[in-house]
Residue, then its C-alpha position, 0 to 999 in steps of 0.5 A: m177274813r179278819s181284821e186280824d188278817i188285814a193288819k197282818l197284811a198291812g204290817v199294822s197292829r189290830s188297833t190300828v185296822s180299827r182306827v182306820i175303819n171307824n175313821y179316827a184322825n190319829v192315824p197317819e195318811a200313809t198308814k191309813a192308805k195302806v191299810l184301805r188298799i188292803i181292805e179294798q183288795y181283800q174286799y173286807e166288811p167290818n163286822s157290823f155287830a162289832r161296830a155296833l158294840a164299840g158304839k158305831r153306826t151300823d149302817t142298817i135300819g129295820l123294817f117291822a111288817i106287823s100283820m096279827n092276821e097272817r099267823e097260819n101261813a106265815s110266809r103270804i106276807y110276802q105276797n100281800s100286795y100291801f106289804g110286799p111293794i113296800v119292803d121292795l121299795v124300803v130295801d132298794t132306797a135304803n140300799s141306794l143311800g148306803y144302808y142294809v135293811l134287817i126285815h122282820t114280821v110280826y105276827s104275834p105280841g110276842d114278837f115285839q121282843k125281837i124288834k126291842q132286841a134289835y134296838q137294844q142289840k144296837r144291830i140297827d140305826g133306827g127302825i120302820l114299823v109298818g101295819t101298826q095295829k091300834d096298841s098305844e101301850l106298844v107304841r109307847e114302849m117302842v117309842g121308849q127304846e129312845a131310838p129312831l122310829v117311823l111309824i107307817d099307817y098309824d093315828i096321828s092324834e093318838i099319838m098326840a092324845e098319849r103324849l108320845n110325839k118325841n123327837h125321835l118318832a115320825v109318822i107316815n100316812s096316806m089320805d085314805y078318808e079323801g080318797t074314799v070320799h072320791a071313790i064313794e062319790y064317783l059311785i053316787e054321780l054314777g047313780h047308785r044309791s045302794i052302796g055296800i062295803m067291804k071293810g078292812r081290819m078295824s084295829t088299823f088306822s086305814g081301816r078305820e079311816r077307810y070305813v068312817a069315810y064311807e059312812d060319814t059320804l053316805r051320810k051326806h048325801g042322805l043315803p042309808l046305811q044298809e047293814e046287811f051290805i056291811l060286809e067283814g073282809d078283815f083286809l083278807k082275801e079268803t074272808a072277802y071271798q066268803e063274805a061276797e058268797r054270803l051276799a051273792v046266795s042271800g038274792i039281795w046285793p047292792t047295786a055298787l060295793f066299795c072294798c077297802n082293799d084290791d085283794m078283798a075287791i078282786s076276791a069279791m068278784e072272783a066270788f060274784t063271778a062264780h055265783g052268775i053276778r056280772i061285773p059291772d053289768d049287776l053289781s059295780v065293784v071299787g077297789f083301794d091300792d090299785v095294785e098291779l093285778a087291778g089293771r089286768m083284770n077282766p073287767k079291770l077294776t076301778s080303784v084308789k091308788l095308794p102312794i106306796h112309793e111316796m111313803a115308803t121312800a119317805a119313810v127311809e129318808k125320815v129314818i135315816a135323817l133321824c139317825n143323822a140327827e137332822e130331824s130335832a121334832f116329832s114330824t108327820l107326812s101324809f100323801p094323796t091318793a088318787l081314784i083310777v077309773r077303770e071298767s068295774c063301774r057302769e053308770l045306771k040309766e034311772r037315777e034315783 
């Protein structure tokens, strides 16, 4: 049904219907009540694009998931243990607050043009970017749209250094450095002195934070950084499996392995098991994220719990606040992680 049909049924002009929809004050109460009754009866929904052209709010926010490394099989991003829950939580939170969500995945730099178009065509009131790569110029371009924007997982110091801390921008992070330190210290308390790492993508803030925390904690305790036990997992299951398999066939491995996300940890455990390496008898493994599968593995995976729910909820609330002009300055939020101890690590009988 079109607005013209509503106007005909209510016996008013199309412009009157438009004024009622946009809550103009110069509409008689009796006329307004009649139009609203017809709208409710026929479940009429005004065209959001038309509203945008008229300079009105669309009550829609954009969620842009960025994963340059998922291009070979784009649909995988929705099964990703990091992106999947964030998408679900953002949609549920936004819907509960009366907002729609436009979702777009970014697999190449060229895809950012579609994000810009969403802003420029006013199809969204604000946007959330998650999984942002280290690219200050790209972020500068997005901030330059001068529209509400929330970044999840981005280096705040880079924002400040590049002077991108504008009042329509906010950053939501998790305390990955502290969470990694907790995990490595836990392994050290168990008596482990040879601790390897399965690295994440170093172009991401979380990937860098987790690796730097690993290095810092080993140095703090006077433990060696053994190059042969620093594996390049890139946050991807297949890459992690190959790296773990390479380590397994070498015949030399550490007593413990910290993996920068659970997808890599689970894949590594599968590879080790396939080569007769027992978890945790021969090798202790710790993951990061605490995905649902972590608690159903055999053995159950010890993991650092990522505050996905808190981050996604805060991102939605923050972007809506920016849309409503309730925020007057650049802001940041960081949520704590927690180590969830399960069965994939063992205490060494002989401590060095």
